[in-house]
C-alpha positions as CSV (number, residue, x, y, z in Angstrom):
1,M,77.4,112.2,32.5
2,G,78.7,115.2,30.7
3,F,82.2,116.6,30.8
4,N,81.5,119.5,33.1
5,Q,79.6,117.4,35.5
6,R,82.5,114.9,35.7
7,I,84.8,117.9,36.4
8,L,82.6,119.1,39.2
9,Q,82.4,115.7,40.7
10,M,86.2,115.4,40.6
11,F,86.7,118.8,42.4
12,N,84.1,117.9,45.0
13,H,85.9,114.6,45.9
14,N,89.5,115.3,45.2
15,K,91.1,118.7,45.2
16,S,94.7,117.5,45.3
17,F,95.3,117.1,41.6
18,T,98.1,119.1,39.7
19,Y,97.5,121.0,36.6
20,A,100.6,119.6,35.0
21,E,98.7,116.4,34.3
22,L,96.3,118.1,31.9
23,S,97.2,117.5,28.2
24,P,95.1,119.4,25.6
25,S,95.9,117.0,22.7
26,L,92.9,116.0,20.5
27,N,92.0,112.8,18.8
28,N,91.8,113.6,15.1
29,S,89.5,110.9,14.1
30,D,86.3,111.1,16.3
31,G,86.6,114.6,17.6
32,E,86.6,113.4,21.3
33,Y,89.1,114.6,23.8
34,K,90.9,111.4,24.5
35,D,93.4,113.0,26.9
36,E,90.5,114.6,28.7
37,D,88.7,111.2,28.9
38,R,91.9,109.7,30.2
39,F,92.3,112.5,32.7
40,L,88.7,112.3,33.8
41,N,88.8,108.5,34.1
42,R,91.8,108.7,36.3
43,F,90.2,111.2,38.7
44,S,86.9,109.4,38.5
45,A,88.7,106.3,39.7
46,G,90.3,108.5,42.4
47,A,87.0,109.9,43.4
48,D,85.5,106.4,43.6
49,S,88.5,105.3,45.7
50,F,88.0,108.3,47.9
51,E,84.3,107.4,48.3
52,H,85.3,103.9,49.2
53,N,87.8,105.1,51.8
54,E,85.2,107.4,53.2
55,K,83.0,104.4,53.6
56,E,85.8,102.4,55.2
57,Q,87.0,105.1,57.6
58,P,84.1,104.9,60.0
59,S,84.7,101.2,60.4
60,S,88.4,101.8,61.2
61,C,87.6,104.5,63.7
62,H,85.1,102.3,65.3
63,K,87.7,99.6,65.6
64,N,90.2,102.0,67.2
65,H,87.5,103.3,69.6
66,S,86.5,99.8,70.6
67,F,90.2,98.9,71.2
68,L,90.7,101.9,73.5
69,R,87.5,101.2,75.4
70,C,88.6,97.6,75.8
71,L,92.0,98.7,77.0
72,G,90.4,101.0,79.5
73,W,88.2,98.2,80.9
74,L,91.2,96.0,81.2
75,N,93.1,98.7,83.1
76,G,90.2,99.2,85.4
77,L,89.9,95.4,85.9
78,F,93.5,95.1,86.8
79,F,93.3,98.1,89.2
80,C,90.3,96.6,91.0
81,L,92.1,93.2,91.2
82,S,95.2,94.8,92.6
83,L,93.1,96.8,95.1
84,Y,91.3,93.6,96.2
85,L,94.6,91.7,96.6
86,F,96.1,94.5,98.6
87,T,93.1,94.8,100.9
88,A,93.0,91.1,101.4
89,A,96.7,91.0,102.3
90,M,96.2,93.8,104.8
91,V,93.2,92.1,106.4
92,N,95.2,88.8,106.7
93,W,98.1,90.7,108.2
94,K,95.9,92.4,110.8
95,Q,94.1,89.2,111.6
96,A,97.3,87.2,111.9
97,P,98.7,86.6,115.4
98,G,100.0,89.9,116.6
99,G,98.9,91.8,113.6
100,G,102.5,92.9,112.9
101,E,103.1,94.0,116.5
102,R,106.7,94.3,117.5
103,N,107.9,91.2,119.5
104,W,104.4,89.9,119.6
105,A,105.5,86.3,120.3
106,L,107.8,87.3,123.1
107,K,105.1,89.4,124.7
108,Q,102.9,86.3,125.0
109,V,105.5,84.8,127.4
110,S,106.7,87.9,129.1
111,E,105.4,90.5,131.5
112,K,105.0,94.0,130.1
113,S,108.5,95.5,129.5
114,P,109.5,98.8,127.8
115,V,112.3,96.8,126.1
116,L,109.9,94.8,124.1
117,D,108.3,98.0,122.8
118,A,111.7,99.8,122.1
119,I,113.6,97.3,120.0
120,D,113.2,94.2,117.8
121,I,114.5,91.1,119.6
122,P,114.9,88.4,116.9
123,L,114.5,84.7,117.7
124,S,117.0,82.3,116.3
125,T,118.0,78.7,116.7
126,W,121.2,78.3,118.7
127,R,123.2,75.1,119.4
128,L,124.0,74.8,123.1
129,N,127.6,73.8,123.8
130,G,127.1,71.3,126.6
131,T,130.5,69.5,126.3
132,F,131.9,68.2,129.6
133,L,135.6,68.7,128.9
134,E,137.1,72.1,128.3
135,R,138.7,72.8,125.0
136,E,141.4,75.4,124.9
137,G,140.1,78.7,123.6
138,E,136.5,77.4,123.3
139,S,134.8,79.8,125.7
140,I,136.3,82.5,127.9
141,Y,133.5,82.0,130.5
142,R,134.9,78.6,131.5
143,Q,138.5,79.7,131.8
144,P,140.3,80.2,135.2
145,P,140.1,83.7,136.7
146,S,142.1,86.4,135.0
147,P,141.6,90.1,134.0
148,E,140.4,89.0,130.6
149,V,137.8,86.6,132.1
150,D,136.6,89.2,134.5
151,A,136.2,91.7,131.7
152,A,134.1,89.3,129.6
153,W,131.8,88.6,132.6
154,A,131.6,92.3,133.5
155,R,130.4,93.1,130.0
156,I,127.4,90.8,130.1
157,E,126.5,91.2,133.8
158,T,126.3,95.0,133.6
159,Q,124.7,96.5,136.7
160,N,124.3,100.0,135.2
161,P,120.7,101.2,135.8
162,I,118.3,102.4,133.2
163,P,115.3,104.8,133.3
164,L,111.8,103.5,133.8
165,S,108.5,105.3,133.4
166,R,105.8,105.5,136.0
167,Q,103.7,103.1,133.9
168,D,106.5,100.6,133.8
169,L,106.3,100.3,137.6
170,V,102.5,100.1,137.5
171,N,102.7,97.3,135.0
172,Q,104.8,95.3,137.5
173,G,102.1,95.9,140.2
174,K,104.3,98.4,142.1
175,D,103.4,101.7,143.7
176,P,105.5,104.4,142.0
177,E,105.3,106.6,145.1
178,M,107.6,104.2,146.9
179,Y,110.3,104.1,144.3
180,A,113.4,106.2,143.6
181,K,113.7,108.6,140.7
182,F,116.6,109.9,138.7
183,P,117.2,113.6,139.2
184,K,115.9,115.9,136.5
185,S,119.5,116.8,135.8
186,F,120.0,113.4,134.2
187,G,117.8,114.5,131.3
188,F,115.1,111.9,131.6
189,G,112.3,114.2,132.7
190,P,110.4,114.5,136.0
191,D,109.1,110.9,136.1
192,A,112.1,108.7,135.3
193,Y,112.6,106.0,137.9
194,I,115.8,104.0,138.6
195,G,115.5,100.6,137.1
196,R,117.4,97.6,135.7
197,I,116.8,94.7,133.3
198,D,116.4,91.3,135.0
199,V,118.6,89.2,132.7
200,F,121.6,91.1,133.8
201,H,120.8,90.4,137.5
202,Q,120.6,86.7,136.6
203,I,124.0,86.8,134.9
204,H,125.3,88.7,137.9
205,C,124.1,86.0,140.2
206,L,125.7,83.3,138.0
207,N,129.0,85.2,138.1
208,R,128.8,85.5,141.9
209,L,128.4,81.8,142.2
210,R,131.4,81.3,139.9
211,M,133.4,83.6,142.1
212,H,132.3,81.7,145.2
213,L,133.6,78.4,143.9
214,W,136.3,77.0,146.2
215,W,139.0,77.1,143.5
216,N,138.2,80.7,142.7
217,V,137.7,82.1,146.3
218,D,141.4,82.8,146.9
219,Y,141.6,84.8,143.7
220,Y,138.5,87.0,144.3
221,Y,138.5,87.2,148.1
222,P,142.1,86.9,149.1
223,D,141.9,89.0,152.3
224,E,138.2,88.8,153.0
225,E,136.4,86.7,155.5
226,M,133.7,84.6,153.9
227,G,131.0,85.3,156.4
228,K,127.2,85.5,156.6
229,Y,127.0,88.1,153.9
230,H,128.7,85.9,151.3
231,Q,126.6,82.9,152.4
232,L,123.4,84.8,152.0
233,H,124.5,86.3,148.7
234,A,125.2,82.9,147.3
235,S,122.0,81.5,148.7
236,H,120.0,84.4,147.2
237,C,121.6,83.8,143.8
238,V,120.9,80.1,143.8
239,Y,117.3,80.6,144.6
240,A,116.8,83.5,142.1
241,L,118.3,81.4,139.3
242,L,116.2,78.4,140.3
243,Q,113.0,80.4,140.2
244,N,113.9,81.8,136.8
245,L,114.6,78.4,135.4
246,M,111.4,77.0,136.7
247,C,109.5,80.0,135.5
248,Q,110.9,79.5,131.9
249,G,110.2,75.8,132.0
250,N,112.4,74.9,129.0
251,V,110.9,71.8,127.4
252,D,113.6,71.2,124.7
253,T,114.6,67.6,124.7
254,Y,118.0,65.8,124.3
255,G,119.0,62.3,123.4
256,H,121.6,59.8,124.6
257,Y,124.3,57.8,122.9
258,W,126.6,54.8,123.7
259,V,130.2,55.3,124.6
260,D,133.1,52.9,125.1
261,M,134.0,54.0,128.6
262,Q,130.6,53.6,130.2
263,E,127.9,51.0,130.3
264,N,125.0,53.4,130.5
265,A,124.0,55.7,127.7
266,V,125.4,59.2,127.9
267,P,123.3,62.3,127.4
268,D,124.0,64.6,124.5
269,F,123.5,68.2,125.9
270,N,124.5,69.8,122.6
271,I,121.0,70.6,121.5
272,N,119.2,73.4,119.7
273,H,117.4,76.1,121.6
274,K,115.2,78.9,120.3
275,C,117.0,81.9,121.7
276,R,116.4,85.7,122.0
277,D,119.1,87.9,120.5
278,F,121.0,88.7,123.7
279,E,123.4,91.1,121.9
280,A,120.4,93.2,120.8
281,I,119.3,93.5,124.4
282,L,122.8,94.3,125.6
283,Q,123.3,97.0,123.0
284,Y,120.0,98.7,123.8
285,H,120.8,98.6,127.5
286,D,124.2,100.1,127.0
287,E,122.7,102.9,124.9
288,I,120.4,104.1,127.6
289,A,122.1,103.0,130.8
290,I,123.7,105.3,133.5
291,P,127.3,104.5,134.6
292,L,127.3,102.7,137.9
293,E,129.6,105.4,139.4
294,K,127.2,108.1,138.6
295,F,124.3,106.1,140.1
296,G,126.4,105.4,143.2
297,A,126.8,109.1,143.8
298,L,123.1,109.7,144.1
299,R,121.6,110.4,147.5
300,R,118.0,110.4,148.7
301,P,116.4,113.8,148.3
302,E,114.8,115.4,151.3
303,G,111.2,114.4,151.8
304,E,111.4,111.2,149.7
305,P,109.8,108.1,151.3
306,V,112.2,105.7,153.0
307,R,111.7,102.0,153.9
308,H,113.2,100.9,157.2
309,M,115.2,97.7,157.0
310,T,115.5,95.1,159.8
311,H,118.3,95.3,162.3
312,E,119.5,92.0,161.1
313,A,119.9,93.2,157.6
314,K,121.9,96.2,158.7
315,E,124.2,94.0,160.7
316,I,124.8,91.5,157.9
317,F,125.6,94.3,155.5
318,R,127.7,96.0,158.1
319,W,125.7,99.2,157.7
320,F,124.4,99.4,161.2
321,D,127.3,101.5,162.5
322,N,127.0,104.1,159.8
323,H,123.2,103.9,159.4
324,P,121.6,103.3,162.8
325,D,117.9,102.8,162.9
326,N,117.5,105.0,166.0
327,G,115.9,102.2,168.0
328,Q,113.4,101.3,165.2
329,D,113.9,97.6,164.5
330,G,112.4,98.0,161.0
331,T,110.2,95.6,159.1
332,E,111.6,95.4,155.6
333,I,113.7,92.4,154.6
334,L,116.2,93.1,151.8
């Protein structure tokens, strides 16, 4: 290959040389340009190296492209796997008992109630205190009558009413047309019915029985004759509590142990129960309830249906003198 051709080849493959590297010194013996040969040999080697790099470059690019494609496939695979796991989890959640419905377990053992839809009522294990002897300061509910004891009972036996919807009454199998409503001025709307939560009636009954105990009667009824009304009230409460206990049918069990003062084994009533969060129910009630005084001031609007109570009921409640039945004996039993 001639000198000029080698120069052209060099320029075609490598245009980044510097002219400072050219040296015009001649070899005095054979008339050849040794510096030129040296220069051309260097750039020929550079050109060969460039050609080699050009041959290697497609392979490197191919490797990079393959890596990116592989990375993309992996990302897609992980995305599909995540989507599958998420879908499977949602399906299992929906197919699980209740499907995430609020208070699903309680709804299986309760009638329809707006409370179960309004708040979460956690279930927790609670150890019943079934000790026979009283320990000082152990529970205010076992203490002798006092203003502090009465306040504690009043807090949990609240009789303040709450608003119910028309559907709430229908769910109980009742005819809403026969039930009293809150006035629109109370802010509950045109179809807000006067209602209460049953657990507070049960506690109210238990408290009445406590007040009717012979060692408490003088404190709570010092100047009152314990007549037919008190007898029926206590009897009503006993039967109401009995029906609730039988309805719940608690099947928790307890064991017995031996003691030195008795030949027979003694029952251990300090056992675990699965309990609803009563404080959550009480808090919800207090947030929506109407003060008893405000409820007591309500009067039947004109034209609203009225149920005629029996003459006996009016006499027992001592309402007959103020609310005569105008000769109608009545049929409803309170």
